N, C-alpha and C positions, 0 to 999 in steps of 0.2 A: 422401437424407433427405426424408421427407414434411413439407410445411409445416404440416399440421394436427396433427401429433403432436410433443409436446415430446421433446427428447433431453436426458438428464442425463449430463454427462461427469464421470467421476471422474478426477482428474489427479494426476500425480506431484508430490512436493514436492522442491525443490532446496535443499540446505544451502549457505550462503555463509559462509566464514570471514571474520572481521573482527577487527582487533587489539583493538577495544574490546568485543568480544562476551564472553558468559559461557556458562553451561550450562543456562539455564532453558528453552531451546527443545528440549532433547534429548527431552523427554517427547512431542513431536509427531513424532518420527522413529524409524525402525527402527534397529537397531544398525549395519547395513551402510551407512546413510546418514550416520553421524556423522563429521565431519571430525576430524583430529588436533588442530588448533588451536582457538582460541576461536570459538564459533559465534555470529555476530552476526545473521544473517538466515535465514529460511526463506521461499523464494518459492513461493507456493501456486498462483498463476495467472500465467504469464509467456510472452511471445513475444519477450523483450528479450535482447539480447546474443548471446553465442556459442550455438551449437546445444545444447550441454549444459545451458544455463540455461533452455531452453524446456520447458514442461510437456509431459509425455507422457500420452497417453490410456490409461487402464488398464482400461476396460470397453467392452463392446459391439462392434459390427462394425469400429470404427475403432481398437481396441486395438493399441498398438504404433506408432501414428503420433504425431507431435508435433502440438500444437495449431496451430502455424504451417502445417504441411503440410495439415491439414484445412481451414484457412481458405483456403489457396491452391486447394484442390480445389473448394470450395463456399462462397465468401465470403458471399454474400447469405443462404444458409440458416443459416450459423453466426452471423452478426452481426445479421441483420434490419436494422432501422433504425439500429443502433448502429455506423454506419460511422465510421471514423477510424483513427488510428494513423499511424506514420511510414513504413509501407510496406504494400504490398498484402497481406502475410501477418501483419500485426500485429493482436493483440487490442487494443482501445482502452484497456485498463486493465492495470496491474501491481498484484498484491495480494501483500503480504508481511507477515511477523511480524518484529519487531525486538527484540532483547535488548541493552540498553545497560548493560553491567556497569561501564563507565567512560564518561567524557564523550566524545561524538562531536566531530568537528571543527566549527568555525564555518564554515559553507558557504552557498552560494546556487546557485539553479538558474535557467536562462533560461526565458522564456515562448516561445510558439510563434513569434512574429515574429523574435525574436533568435536562436532556435535555427536557423531557416531562414537568416537573414542570415549566421550564423557557420558554416554548412555542417554542422550537427549533426543534421539530420533535420527532419521536418515538425512534430514536436511538442516542446514544452518539457516542464517538469515542474511540474505543480501537484499538491499532495499534501495529504492529511488524515490525522491520527493519531487513533486511538481508544486511550485509555490503559487497558490491561488490568490492570496491576499497577504500583504506585508505592510505593517505600519512603518512610517519613515524611521530609518535607522535600525530596523530589526535585523538580527543576525542569527546565523547558525554557526556552530563550532564543530570542527572536524579535523582530526589529525593533530599530532603534537606540534607545538611551536618550536622554533629553534632553541636548542639547549635543554629541551624537556624529553623525558622518556617515562615509561610507566613507573619505574622505581622511584624517580623523583616525585612524580605525581602522588603515588601512594604514601611516600614519606611526608609530603606536604599535607595530605588529608589527615594522616594520623597525628600530625602536630597541630592540627586545627587551624592551619594557615590558609590564606586566600589562594584559590586555584584559578582565578580569573585569567591569568596569562598563560596557562599551561597548554591551551589548544589554539590552533589557528582559527581566526574569526573571519567570517565572510558575510558582508552585508548583502541581503537578498531583496529582490523585487518580484512583483507579479510576473509569472511566466518563466522564471528561472527553473532549471532542473539541477538537482544535486543527487549524485550517485554515491551511495555509501556501501563499499564492499565489506564483507566480514572482516573483523579485526580492527575496524576503524573506530577509535574512541570519538564519540560525538555527542552533541546536544542540540536540540531545537530551542531557539530563544523565544521570548515572549513577543506577542503581537503578530504571530504567523498562523495563517490558515493554509493547509496543504493537503494534497492527495498523495498517498503512499501506496506503491506497489511493491510487493516483497514475496520472498519464499514463504511457504506455509509453516512458519514457526513463530512461536511467541516467546522464545527464550531471550531474556535480557539480563545482562549482568550490570547492575548499578555500581558505579565507582564513587560518585559524589552526588549528593542530593540536596545540598544547601540546607535550608530550614523547612523543606517540604515535609508535611505530616501525612500519614495515611488516613484512611477512613476511621480508624480506631483512635486517632489523635496522637499516635506515637510515630517517631521517626521510622521511615521504611528501611527494610533490610538492605545492607550493602553486600556485594559479592566480590570482595577484593581478591580472594584466592583464585576464584574461577576467572576473573578478568585478567589476572596475571598470566594465565595460560593462553589467553585468546588475543590480547591486544598486540597490534603490530606498530612498529615505530613509523614506518613510511608506507602505508597502503596506497594504492593507486586511486586516490580521490578524483572525482570528475565533477566539475561545475560547468554547466552549459548555460550561457546567458540567453535571454528571451529574444530570438531573432527570427521568429516564424513569419512567413509571408501570409497574407490573408487569402482565404477561399481556396486553399489547396492542402491536401494531405502531405505531411512531411514526417520523415523518420527522425526521432529525437535521440534514441539510444538503442543499441542492440548488444546485450551482454549475455552471459551464459544462461541465466534462468528465464529471461524474457526480453521482448522488444516493445518499444513504445512508438506509436504513430499519433500525431495530433493534427487537428484542424482548427483554425480560428476563423470565424466569420460565417459564411453561408456555403451550403453544398446542396446540389441536386444531382443524384446519380448513385451508382453502385459504390458500396463501401469496399475498401481494400483489405478484405479479410482472408485469412488462410483457409484454403479449401478443405484440407484434410486434418485440421487441428481446431480445437475450440479456442475462444478468445473472450475477453471482457470488453464490452463496448460501454462507454460512459459519457454522459452529458455533464461536464464539469460546470458549464453554464449554458443557458439557452434552452431551446425546445425544438424537437424534430419529430417528423412522422417517419415511421419505418414501414417498408413494404417488402414483401417476399415474392419474387417473380411478378412484380407489378401489382400485387394485392396488398392493400393496407392492412397491417396486423397490429400496430402498436404506436403509441406516442410516448416519447421519453422526454423527461424534463430535468432541469438543473438538479444535480446531486443524486441522480439515479443511475443505476448500472443494469446491464443485461448480460447474461451469459449466452454467447452464441455458439451453438454446437456445430460440429462439422457437417458439411453437406455441399451439394453442387448448386443448389438454388441460389439465385442472386438476391442479396439483401441490399436494399437501397435506402437512402435517407434524403428527405427534403426538409430543410430547416424551416421552422415556423417562427422562431425567434433567433436572430443572430447569436452565435455562442462560441463555445469552446468544447470540443469533443475529442475523445481519445480512445485508442484501441490498444489493449494490453494483451500480447500473445505469448503464451509460454513457449520456451525453447527447450530442446532436449539434446544439447550438445554433450559429447563426452568430456569429462573433466580430467 
């Protein structure tokens, strides 16, 4: 691959069954991709987990390869300055859509240092949610409520008592952004469809799972000992309300692993992409034509993502249907 030309990779989507999932994500998949059980997640850009969970390249000379294979062949050209990840073949971000038809478990994720200390890879899991749809009264829970800590929560769980009041509760609406740092005890509530950008780790320590059963019909495993090492009392949670202006790109958040820029409405012109790093471009809603140095190369539709590799060529977008678009760029700041 030439370093002066951008490459736009169209990637396969992976459906992930979850006991709390619903059917809202079906509209983003073809019939042959749909699982038999409840559909909880669709992974749009991934090099995480088993090989079947890795994104496959669908276009260009690398069609048929997995993204991890391409990174192994040409890491610097694929990632540019956005180096990172838990192995030489990892992309630094995992991007997915989540449909919470019922409440998710109360859970927590480790940060980089604890993940390494616990032998779980080089990266922990920092994540950010963009709320795409929320039924009236839908909430997320994150961080301990006043008077609660992990010891009290674990004692309450072991006693079989209600933990509803243990965490802070935030009512959410379409367009809200919720940032979940490692160590934040959290849960997504029923009735929420969201996009999640995160570090490339699937390590989750479940603390409380209500009456949710796994695919085998049995209660899912809890990870109370691991959670006790990871959970923080007062992590720096960030909730940003939906205040975007129409028809212009705006920065939503910039944290250690990534930054997010969004546009609502229409756009005709160059995209604000990093020149020397890769990034993920996604149509959360709507449809747009993509052109490289003025030559049309692709059309992207709602629920689709493209991996944009580094290069000097200008990538421009012309909206065909008014929508909601986002750019997720990995960052590589010292920790």
